[in-house]
C-alpha positions as a Python dict, from the first residue, in 0.01 Angstrom:
ca = {
    (1, 'M'): (0, 0, 0),
    (2, 'A'): (-260, 269, 32),
    (3, 'S'): (-565, 242, -179),
    (4, 'K'): (-674, 511, -422),
    (5, 'D'): (-983, 573, -223),
    (6, 'G'): (-780, 604, 94),
    (7, 'G'): (-545, 852, -74),
    (8, 'K'): (-822, 1067, -193),
    (9, 'G'): (-988, 1060, 141),
    (10, 'G'): (-673, 1179, 313),
    (11, 'R'): (-642, 1507, 118),
    (12, 'D'): (-795, 1842, 249),
    (13, 'K'): (-899, 2032, -56),
    (14, 'G'): (-1051, 2326, 145),
    (15, 'P'): (-1360, 2526, 36),
    (16, 'G'): (-1452, 2501, -322),
    (17, 'K'): (-1515, 2775, -573),
    (18, 'K'): (-1881, 2787, -488),
    (19, 'G'): (-1799, 2836, -121),
    (20, 'K'): (-1564, 3123, -195),
    (21, 'H'): (-1820, 3301, -414),
    (22, 'K'): (-2079, 3261, -144),
    (23, 'E'): (-1848, 3412, 119),
    (24, 'K'): (-1767, 3705, -107),
    (25, 'A'): (-2135, 3764, -176),
    (26, 'E'): (-2213, 3756, 195),
    (27, 'D'): (-1928, 4000, 270),
    (28, 'H'): (-2044, 4231, -8),
    (29, 'A'): (-2404, 4223, 116),
    (30, 'K'): (-2288, 4287, 470),
    (31, 'G'): (-2076, 4584, 354),
    (32, 'K'): (-2368, 4729, 163),
    (33, 'A'): (-2597, 4696, 463),
    (34, 'E'): (-2342, 4866, 689),
    (35, 'G'): (-2291, 5142, 430),
    (36, 'K'): (-2664, 5203, 407),
    (37, 'T'): (-2693, 5216, 783),
    (38, 'E'): (-2411, 5469, 806),
    (39, 'A'): (-2559, 5676, 521),
    (40, 'K'): (-2899, 5678, 693),
    (41, 'A'): (-2739, 5788, 1018),
    (42, 'E'): (-2548, 6066, 843),
    (43, 'A'): (-2862, 6181, 662),
    (44, 'K'): (-3055, 6191, 988),
    (45, 'A'): (-2775, 6386, 1150),
    (46, 'G'): (-2770, 6630, 855),
    (47, 'K'): (-3144, 6682, 874),
    (48, 'A'): (-3122, 6740, 1246),
    (49, 'G'): (-2844, 6995, 1192),
    (50, 'K'): (-3043, 7180, 925),
    (51, 'A'): (-3350, 7184, 1146),
    (52, 'A'): (-3141, 7324, 1431),
    (53, 'D'): (-2999, 7592, 1197),
    (54, 'R'): (-3347, 7688, 1080),
    (55, 'S'): (-3471, 7708, 1436),
    (56, 'A'): (-3178, 7930, 1533),
    (57, 'K'): (-3233, 8156, 1230),
    (58, 'D'): (-3607, 8180, 1298),
    (59, 'A'): (-3538, 8266, 1660),
    (60, 'A'): (-3289, 8535, 1555),
    (61, 'K'): (-3538, 8683, 1304),
    (62, 'Q'): (-3814, 8692, 1561),
    (63, 'A'): (-3583, 8857, 1812),
    (64, 'A'): (-3477, 9119, 1553),
    (65, 'K'): (-3840, 9189, 1458),
    (66, 'G'): (-3932, 9224, 1823),
    (67, 'A'): (-3647, 9467, 1881),
    (68, 'G'): (-3747, 9666, 1570),
    (69, 'R'): (-4109, 9690, 1684),
    (70, 'A'): (-3998, 9798, 2028),
    (71, 'A'): (-3772, 10070, 1880),
    (72, 'K'): (-4054, 10196, 1654),
    (73, 'G'): (-4293, 10203, 1946),
    (74, 'A'): (-4045, 10401, 2153),
    (75, 'G'): (-3994, 10644, 1864),
    (76, 'R'): (-4368, 10698, 1824),
    (77, 'A'): (-4407, 10751, 2195),
    (78, 'A'): (-4125, 11006, 2195),
    (79, 'K'): (-4280, 11190, 1899),
    (80, 'G'): (-4617, 11193, 2072),
    (81, 'V'): (-4468, 11343, 2387),
    (82, 'A'): (-4274, 11604, 2187),
    (83, 'G'): (-4580, 11689, 1979),
    (84, 'A'): (-4795, 11730, 2289),
    (85, 'A'): (-4530, 11952, 2445),
    (86, 'V'): (-4509, 12174, 2134),
    (87, 'T'): (-4889, 12199, 2115),
    (88, 'A'): (-4909, 12294, 2481),
    (89, 'A'): (-4636, 12555, 2436),
    (90, 'A'): (-4813, 12701, 2131),
    (91, 'Q'): (-5143, 12718, 2320),
    (92, 'V'): (-5010, 12856, 2648),
    (93, 'L'): (-4736, 13073, 2505),
    (94, 'P'): (-4835, 13149, 2144),
    (95, 'E'): (-4546, 13393, 2099),
    (96, 'T'): (-4281, 13170, 2258),
    (97, 'G'): (-4370, 12816, 2155),
    (98, 'T'): (-4058, 12727, 1956),
    (99, 'L'): (-3979, 12406, 1768),
    (100, 'D'): (-3781, 12283, 2066),
    (101, 'P'): (-4048, 12201, 2327),
    (102, 'T'): (-3794, 12206, 2610),
    (103, 'V'): (-3692, 12566, 2547),
    (104, 'A'): (-3933, 12858, 2539),
    (105, 'V'): (-3744, 13146, 2381),
    (106, 'P'): (-3935, 13469, 2305),
    (107, 'G'): (-3947, 13527, 1931),
    (108, 'P'): (-3934, 13860, 1748),
    (109, 'V'): (-4230, 14089, 1813),
    (110, 'P'): (-4450, 14106, 1499),
    (111, 'T'): (-4442, 14452, 1342),
    (112, 'T'): (-4485, 14615, 1004),
    (113, 'D'): (-4185, 14842, 1067),
    (114, 'G'): (-3870, 14723, 895),
    (115, 'P'): (-3797, 14403, 704),
    (116, 'L'): (-3915, 14060, 813),
    (117, 'P'): (-3667, 13841, 1005),
    (118, 'E'): (-3501, 13617, 749),
    (119, 'V'): (-3555, 13316, 976),
    (120, 'D'): (-3813, 13282, 1253),
    (121, 'H'): (-3894, 12959, 1437),
    (122, 'T'): (-4172, 13103, 1651),
    (123, 'L'): (-4509, 12927, 1636),
    (124, 'R'): (-4797, 13173, 1611),
    (125, 'P'): (-5161, 13057, 1592),
    (126, 'K'): (-5259, 13324, 1333),
    (127, 'G'): (-4916, 13407, 1192),
    (128, 'W'): (-4687, 13709, 1198),
    (129, 'T'): (-4887, 13938, 965),
    (130, 'A'): (-5219, 13918, 1150),
    (131, 'A'): (-5043, 13983, 1482),
    (132, 'A'): (-4846, 14275, 1334),
    (133, 'V'): (-5158, 14459, 1214),
    (134, 'G'): (-5376, 14353, 1506),
    (135, 'R'): (-5624, 14160, 1288),
    (136, 'E'): (-5591, 13804, 1417),
    (137, 'D'): (-5970, 13783, 1440),
    (138, 'A'): (-5990, 13826, 1060),
    (139, 'V'): (-5761, 13530, 984),
    (140, 'T'): (-5848, 13159, 971),
    (141, 'R'): (-5573, 12905, 1030),
    (142, 'L'): (-5608, 12622, 776),
    (143, 'T'): (-5331, 12398, 914),
    (144, 'V'): (-5418, 12174, 1209),
    (145, 'G'): (-5149, 12139, 1473),
    (146, 'P'): (-4823, 12328, 1533),
    (147, 'S'): (-4630, 12389, 1213),
    (148, 'L'): (-4406, 12667, 1085),
    (149, 'A'): (-4536, 12597, 734),
    (150, 'A'): (-4900, 12664, 828),
    (151, 'H'): (-5144, 12812, 576),
    (152, 'F'): (-5392, 13090, 654),
    (153, 'R'): (-5696, 13245, 486),
    (154, 'T'): (-5825, 13601, 504),
    (155, 'A'): (-6031, 13860, 318),
    (156, 'D'): (-5902, 14147, 536),
    (157, 'H'): (-5743, 14427, 331),
    (158, 'D'): (-5487, 14519, 598),
    (159, 'V'): (-5362, 14162, 630),
    (160, 'V'): (-5347, 14107, 252),
    (161, 'R'): (-5156, 14431, 191),
    (162, 'A'): (-4918, 14383, 486),
    (163, 'W'): (-4836, 14024, 386),
    (164, 'A'): (-4760, 14127, 24),
    (165, 'V'): (-4567, 14448, 101),
    (166, 'A'): (-4346, 14272, 358),
    (167, 'R'): (-4233, 14041, 76),
    (168, 'G'): (-4189, 14313, -185),
    (169, 'G'): (-4517, 14230, -357),
    (170, 'V'): (-4737, 14472, -555),
    (171, 'P'): (-5090, 14417, -692),
    (172, 'R'): (-5171, 14356, -1057),
    (173, 'V'): (-5519, 14369, -1207),
    (174, 'T'): (-5578, 14247, -1564),
    (175, 'P'): (-5891, 14171, -1768),
    (176, 'A'): (-5991, 13806, -1772),
    (177, 'A'): (-5946, 13634, -2108),
    (178, 'L'): (-6282, 13457, -2083),
    (179, 'G'): (-6614, 13550, -1927),
    (180, 'G'): (-6526, 13910, -1848),
    (181, 'G'): (-6418, 14017, -1502),
    (182, 'T'): (-6062, 14055, -1388),
    (183, 'N'): (-5760, 13853, -1286),
    (184, 'L'): (-5588, 13945, -961),
    (185, 'R'): (-5220, 13881, -899),
    (186, 'I'): (-4950, 13976, -651),
    (187, 'E'): (-4617, 14020, -831),
    (188, 'F'): (-4279, 14009, -658),
    (189, 'D'): (-3942, 14162, -744),
    (190, 'D'): (-3823, 13860, -944),
    (191, 'S'): (-4150, 13816, -1136),
    (192, 'P'): (-4126, 13867, -1515),
    (193, 'R'): (-4466, 14042, -1500),
    (194, 'R'): (-4360, 14284, -1228),
    (195, 'A'): (-4343, 14571, -1481),
    (196, 'L'): (-4711, 14515, -1567),
    (197, 'A'): (-4827, 14567, -1210),
    (198, 'T'): (-4990, 14905, -1143),
    (199, 'G'): (-4935, 14887, -769),
    (200, 'D'): (-5284, 15032, -717),
    (201, 'W'): (-5423, 14867, -405),
    (202, 'D'): (-5758, 15052, -429),
    (203, 'E'): (-5819, 14906, -774),
    (204, 'F'): (-5708, 14563, -655),
    (205, 'F'): (-5935, 14558, -349),
    (206, 'A'): (-6235, 14692, -544),
    (207, 'A'): (-6212, 14390, -775),
    (208, 'F'): (-6119, 14166, -479),
    (209, 'D'): (-6439, 14258, -292),
    (210, 'R'): (-6662, 14230, -600),
    (211, 'R'): (-6566, 13870, -646),
    (212, 'G'): (-6578, 13782, -273),
    (213, 'G'): (-6204, 13729, -287),
    (214, 'E'): (-5979, 13573, -24),
    (215, 'L'): (-5604, 13533, 8),
    (216, 'I'): (-5473, 13192, 107),
    (217, 'Y'): (-5112, 13232, 212),
    (218, 'Q'): (-4813, 13092, 399),
    (219, 'E'): (-4587, 13290, 632),
    (220, 'R'): (-4287, 13057, 666),
    (221, 'G'): (-4151, 12736, 523),
    (222, 'R'): (-4064, 12432, 731),
    (223, 'D'): (-3714, 12570, 779),
    (224, 'G'): (-3846, 12897, 925),
    (225, 'R'): (-3752, 13103, 618),
    (226, 'I'): (-3985, 13358, 454),
    (227, 'S'): (-4244, 13205, 221),
    (228, 'R'): (-4429, 13376, -66),
    (229, 'I'): (-4663, 13086, -140),
    (230, 'H'): (-5017, 13216, -191),
    (231, 'R'): (-5319, 13227, -417),
    (232, 'V'): (-5611, 13466, -460),
    (233, 'T'): (-5944, 13282, -468),
    (234, 'R'): (-6308, 13361, -537),
    (235, 'G'): (-6429, 13321, -180),
    (236, 'T'): (-6409, 13011, 40),
    (237, 'G'): (-6335, 12711, -177),
    (238, 'G'): (-6341, 12926, -490),
    (239, 'R'): (-6119, 12869, -789),
    (240, 'Q'): (-5781, 13033, -820),
    (241, 'A'): (-5781, 13381, -969),
}
């Protein structure tokens, strides 16, 4: 007959509750450690990807900037060549230096007979009016470089009269409101004060000379069309009349 002790000793109860809890805890800890390792690896991979993206973007930006600078440099170089060509044309051929430096087309011959050409792209060092009346020596060019919209200055009566008459202008002389003296104006067809103009050039130039007057004027706009921009001054650097 088996003893109680022998019976108990013959049974295999397996791991106890404490053993099971320990195994679960170890498995849980192992899972956490593996999860952390995987998360760290993924984070590193993400950082590496972002760094690669930034590097690619930076490289693309630098390449675009380089291309932009190269294009601007080429544009400036082209403008410089064109500007030099126009300047050379205006100096060598003052009556044929057109806006297109590759084509030298003779422009209209300056004259006081008949109306002005509505559009003229010819570059002239002293302008149309001075050439038309043969008084280029009496005109100072105020604009540096080739430009259709150049400004000129003169005290020459022939140039002043020819410039105004070609544009339908007539002189007007009125007493100054302050300090005595006179005000000098050139009125055009669409001026509201046109009716007040006497049209007496002798009277105008008498007052013009007394005050050391000069006319600062423009022949053409940038588009080659007739310009009436002007002012009558009290000598070089004087105030507007």
